[in-house]
C-alpha positions as semicolon CSV with decimal commas, in nm:
position;residue;x (nm);y (nm);z (nm)
1;M;-0,016;0,013;-0,028
2;I;0,150;0,348;-0,065
3;F;0,154;0,526;0,264
4;S;0,307;0,852;0,173
5;N;0,038;1,079;0,163
6;L;-0,125;0,919;0,511
7;S;-0,088;1,116;0,870
8;I;0,084;0,923;1,135
9;S;-0,199;0,799;1,299
10;E;-0,303;0,644;0,954
11;L;0,044;0,487;0,902
12;L;0,010;0,320;1,255
13;Q;-0,343;0,202;1,161
14;N;-0,232;0,042;0,873
15;F;0,077;-0,121;1,023
16;I;-0,110;-0,249;1,277
17;V;-0,361;-0,430;1,070
18;L;-0,057;-0,545;0,792
19;F;0,099;-0,721;1,031
20;T;-0,274;-0,860;1,183
21;A;-0,347;-0,963;0,841
22;I;0,000;-1,158;0,728
23;T;-0,014;-1,316;1,081
24;V;-0,368;-1,464;1,047
25;H;-0,314;-1,516;0,688
26;E;-0,008;-1,780;0,749
27;Y;-0,119;-1,905;1,050
28;S;-0,439;-2,065;0,867
29;H;-0,221;-2,220;0,615
30;G;-0,010;-2,388;0,861
31;L;-0,297;-2,456;1,070
32;I;-0,521;-2,639;0,805
33;A;-0,183;-2,853;0,678
34;N;-0,147;-2,955;1,050
35;R;-0,480;-3,078;1,053
36;L;-0,449;-3,262;0,687
37;G;-0,154;-3,436;0,874
38;D;0,134;-3,204;0,779
39;P;0,357;-3,109;1,101
40;T;0,615;-2,900;0,908
41;A;0,480;-2,535;0,976
42;R;0,439;-2,675;1,358
43;A;0,801;-2,831;1,366
44;M;0,917;-2,512;1,208
45;G;0,789;-2,253;1,486
46;R;0,517;-2,148;1,237
47;L;0,194;-2,228;1,359
48;T;0,196;-1,922;1,568
49;L;-0,004;-1,585;1,591
50;N;0,379;-1,410;1,668
51;P;0,357;-1,187;1,325
52;M;0,741;-1,175;1,324
53;A;0,762;-1,543;1,275
54;H;0,562;-1,491;0,927
55;L;0,741;-1,102;0,815
56;D;0,905;-1,129;0,510
57;P;1,116;-0,822;0,434
58;L;1,090;-0,788;0,074
59;G;0,729;-0,846;0,119
60;A;0,708;-0,600;0,389
61;L;0,891;-0,343;0,160
62;M;0,659;-0,373;-0,116
63;M;0,355;-0,348;0,129
64;V;0,478;-0,011;0,214
65;F;0,592;0,124;-0,080
66;C;0,366;-0,039;-0,350
67;R;0,014;-0,128;-0,292
68;F;0,055;-0,523;-0,227
69;G;0,281;-0,699;-0,078
70;W;0,346;-1,058;0,077
71;A;0,405;-1,279;0,380
72;K;0,700;-1,557;0,429
73;P;0,534;-1,822;0,280
74;V;0,471;-2,133;0,545
75;P;0,697;-2,475;0,434
76;V;0,398;-2,725;0,346
77;N;0,494;-3,079;0,227
78;P;0,187;-3,232;0,029
79;Y;0,346;-3,550;0,068
80;Y;0,159;-3,572;0,408
81;F;-0,164;-3,559;0,272
82;D;-0,374;-3,870;0,137
83;E;-0,457;-3,643;-0,153
84;P;-0,187;-3,426;-0,193
85;K;-0,353;-3,195;-0,503
86;K;-0,669;-3,130;-0,282
87;G;-0,463;-3,095;0,058
88;M;-0,239;-2,817;-0,093
89;M;-0,592;-2,664;-0,226
90;F;-0,783;-2,633;0,085
91;V;-0,442;-2,534;0,239
92;A;-0,400;-2,244;-0,013
93;L;-0,750;-2,145;0,020
94;A;-0,723;-2,083;0,418
95;G;-0,493;-1,806;0,373
96;P;-0,724;-1,559;0,165
97;A;-1,067;-1,724;0,351
98;S;-0,934;-1,621;0,699
99;N;-0,893;-1,278;0,593
100;L;-1,217;-1,233;0,427
101;L;-1,341;-1,415;0,772
102;L;-1,196;-1,127;0,950
103;A;-1,290;-0,856;0,749
104;L;-1,617;-0,973;0,804
105;L;-1,598;-1,007;1,185
106;V;-1,469;-0,671;1,230
107;A;-1,741;-0,555;1,012
108;T;-2,018;-0,706;1,244
109;I;-1,854;-0,557;1,531
110;Y;-1,791;-0,233;1,471
111;P;-2,150;-0,117;1,426
112;F;-2,212;-0,244;1,797
113;L;-1,930;-0,094;1,927
114;W;-2,049;0,228;1,742
115;M;-2,379;0,209;1,910
116;F;-2,348;0,102;2,238
117;M;-2,011;0,197;2,325
118;P;-1,952;0,547;2,143
119;S;-1,693;0,651;2,417
120;I;-1,438;0,403;2,217
121;F;-1,467;0,632;1,948
122;G;-1,562;0,972;2,082
123;I;-1,181;1,075;2,223
124;T;-1,044;0,987;1,860
125;T;-1,110;0,876;1,511
126;F;-0,802;0,631;1,583
127;M;-0,997;0,352;1,681
128;G;-1,262;0,353;1,418
129;G;-0,991;0,428;1,150
130;L;-0,835;0,118;1,260
131;F;-1,139;-0,084;1,224
132;I;-1,189;-0,007;0,807
133;A;-0,880;0,004;0,754
134;C;-0,866;-0,384;0,912
135;I;-1,168;-0,467;0,648
136;G;-0,970;-0,289;0,367
137;V;-0,645;-0,430;0,436
138;N;-0,758;-0,799;0,460
139;V;-0,984;-0,751;0,206
140;S;-0,690;-0,619;-0,059
141;F;-0,454;-0,874;0,078
142;A;-0,718;-1,188;0,042
143;V;-0,820;-1,064;-0,320
144;F;-0,438;-1,024;-0,400
145;N;-0,357;-1,379;-0,265
146;L;-0,643;-1,515;-0,478
147;I;-0,492;-1,425;-0,819
148;P;-0,457;-1,764;-1,002
149;F;-0,079;-1,660;-1,093
150;P;0,269;-1,816;-0,901
151;P;0,350;-1,802;-0,659
152;L;0,007;-1,679;-0,515
153;D;-0,265;-1,899;-0,345
154;G;-0,495;-1,852;-0,649
155;S;-0,211;-2,034;-0,849
156;K;-0,211;-2,333;-0,610
157;I;-0,626;-2,351;-0,597
158;L;-0,603;-2,339;-0,984
159;F;-0,344;-2,564;-1,033
160;S;-0,459;-2,839;-0,804
161;L;-0,791;-2,879;-1,039
162;L;-0,557;-2,928;-1,371
163;P;-0,434;-3,269;-1,440
164;N;-0,135;-3,435;-1,285
165;E;0,121;-3,365;-1,596
166;V;0,043;-3,002;-1,601
167;Y;0,020;-2,956;-1,241
168;N;0,384;-3,075;-1,212
169;K;0,502;-2,864;-1,488
170;L;0,356;-2,550;-1,417
171;L;0,503;-2,592;-1,077
172;T;0,876;-2,556;-1,201
173;Y;0,736;-2,186;-1,297
174;E;0,606;-2,043;-0,968
175;R;1,033;-1,893;-0,894
176;Y;0,960;-1,654;-1,196
177;G;0,629;-1,547;-1,053
178;T;0,749;-1,330;-0,781
179;V;0,955;-1,187;-0,985
180;I;0,654;-1,087;-1,228
181;L;0,446;-0,981;-0,984
182;I;0,720;-0,719;-0,833
183;V;0,719;-0,569;-1,208
184;L;0,372;-0,533;-1,231
185;S;0,331;-0,373;-0,875
186;F;0,605;-0,079;-0,967
187;T;0,436;-0,031;-1,289
188;G;0,080;-0,001;-1,126
189;V;-0,050;-0,244;-1,349
190;L;-0,177;-0,471;-1,068
191;G;-0,292;-0,228;-0,871
192;S;-0,524;-0,086;-1,154
193;I;-0,634;-0,421;-1,206
194;L;-0,690;-0,522;-0,852
195;D;-0,912;-0,194;-0,777
196;L;-1,167;-0,310;-1,017
197;I;-1,216;-0,620;-0,815
198;I;-1,116;-0,484;-0,444
199;N;-1,360;-0,164;-0,468
200;P;-1,677;-0,355;-0,488
201;V;-1,564;-0,685;-0,265
202;F;-1,489;-0,360;0,009
203;G;-1,852;-0,219;-0,056
204;L;-2,026;-0,487;0,019
205;Y;-1,821;-0,510;0,340
206;I;-1,925;-0,118;0,433
207;K;-2,299;-0,213;0,319
208;W;-2,299;-0,480;0,545
209;I;-2,190;-0,237;0,812
210;N;-2,480;0,051;0,727
211;F;-2,754;-0,261;0,725
212;L;-2,615;-0,369;1,125
213;L;-2,635;0,027;1,189
214;N;-3,000;0,043;1,035
215;L;-3,105;-0,270;1,244
216;I;-2,978;-0,191;1,614
217;A;-3,032;0,180;1,559
């Protein structure tokens, strides 16, 4: 995300929610992998809600200077799964799904705090901005990771639906994907495309907030 025009308060809000979004996302990958029989993430200390365990320096810089970034991938060994391709699909889906669910949880809590505990928002708008930023960042992170392009989660979901010979061949090109994504991010092409998807999805969460506010008013 581009933070250059934000205030100190807004910068702090965004950094808090970025660390939260990354942590929940990667923890969810490891949790599902562990539930499906792969102990790799747990053995390597990645099955944790400590954000420092999941922070990738380059991905973090991309988040600061560009619109999107990434975390340190959770190690997964699909050979522990009864059905490796299907297992990888569920593990990949867990990350974006957790971000969308977290955004929904925050969007559901927000109206009730606003109506019944106005003192939280009365002194400063920091908490209100934090809630909205949490929704926006988690939606952005989920949509970005659902792009069916390696090494993002969306590619793993898509690849798992392909025949084995195609699946194995596409996996060999994953290492080139990060470079291409960096180029697309710096040129603004990726951000422009994703805005077309993110803005309508974010709008649905705002509509949900307004619906709850009207319901409890």
